[in-house]
N, C-alpha and C positions, 0 to 999 in steps of 0.2 A: 504494499499500499504506500510505498515511497515514491515520490516524484523527482526528488533532487537530493544529492548527497553533498554535504558541506564539510570540508576538511578544516580542522582547526590548524592555523599555520604554526609551524612548519610540519611538525611531526604528524599531524593528522591528514596531510595531503596524500601521503603514500597509501595508507589503507583506504582513504577515499577514492583514490585512482583505481586500485585493485577492485574494490567492491563495485564501483561504477562500471568497470569493464566486465566484470562477472555478471552483473545484473542488466547490463546495457541501459544504465541511467546517466543523465547528465550530472556533472560535478561543478563545484565551484569552492571558493574559500569564503570566509566570513565576511570580508570586504564585498566580494561579489554578490553574496546574498543581500547585503544591506543595500548595495548599488543596483541590484536588479539585473545582474548578468551572470551567465554561465560560461564555462570555459568551452572553447571551440572543440568540436568532435569530428571525427572522420565520417566517411560516407558509407561504411559497411554496417550491417545489422542495425539499421535505423528502425527501432520499434516505436509504438505509440507514445512512450514516455519522453522519448528524445524529440518528438515533433510537437510537444506541448509548448505553449508560450510561457514565458516566465510568470506571468500573472496566474496561470493555471496551476503552477507548481506549488501547492500549499502544504503537502505532506513532506516534511524536510527531516532527514536524518543527518545530525551534527556528530561527527566522529573524530576521536583523537586516538593516538596510538596507545597511550597508557594513562592511568590515573593513579598517582601516589597519595597525595593529600587532596586532590580535587580542585586545587587553586586555579589552574589554567582553565578547565572547562567551566568552573563556576564563574569565572570572569566573563567568559564568552557568553554564558547564559544570561548574567546580569546585563550585559551590553545588548543582546538580542531582545530581551524582555522590554527594554527602553526603546529600541530603534524599530522593532517590528511589531505588527499587529496583524492578526488574521492568519497566522500560520500555525500548523500543527507541528511543533518542534519536538523530536525525540533525540536524545543524547545517548551516546554510547562510546565505549572505549574497547580497544582489542584486548587490553590487559589491565585489570584493577587489582590493587592490593586489598588485603582484609581490612587495613586501617583507614582506607579511603572513606571520608566523611561526605557521603552523598545522600544521606537520608532525607534531606529537605527538597530534593529535586527528583524529577522522574528520569531515571537512568535505566538502561537495560544492558 
């Protein structure tokens, strides 16, 4: 149910790229999400999600490579909460530690 994958700079861009390629979904970084732009894509395997306009991309996955204390992804969430409205944002990390304090936010 994801329309767009957003990588947390710098480390989250690698898993965002891999996941975007695997699922054939467009990707961007946090600034791109705020500015309303996605990264250019090739012409192969263009599915329905790739053909959506940015305005139609409301289900967004924000991904980072890892979460230790949760400070980076929490800062991104706080910024997106202020600058964006009307998006269904889901946050995730490839790796999280047991001590990561993420209880106040929706993470997967």
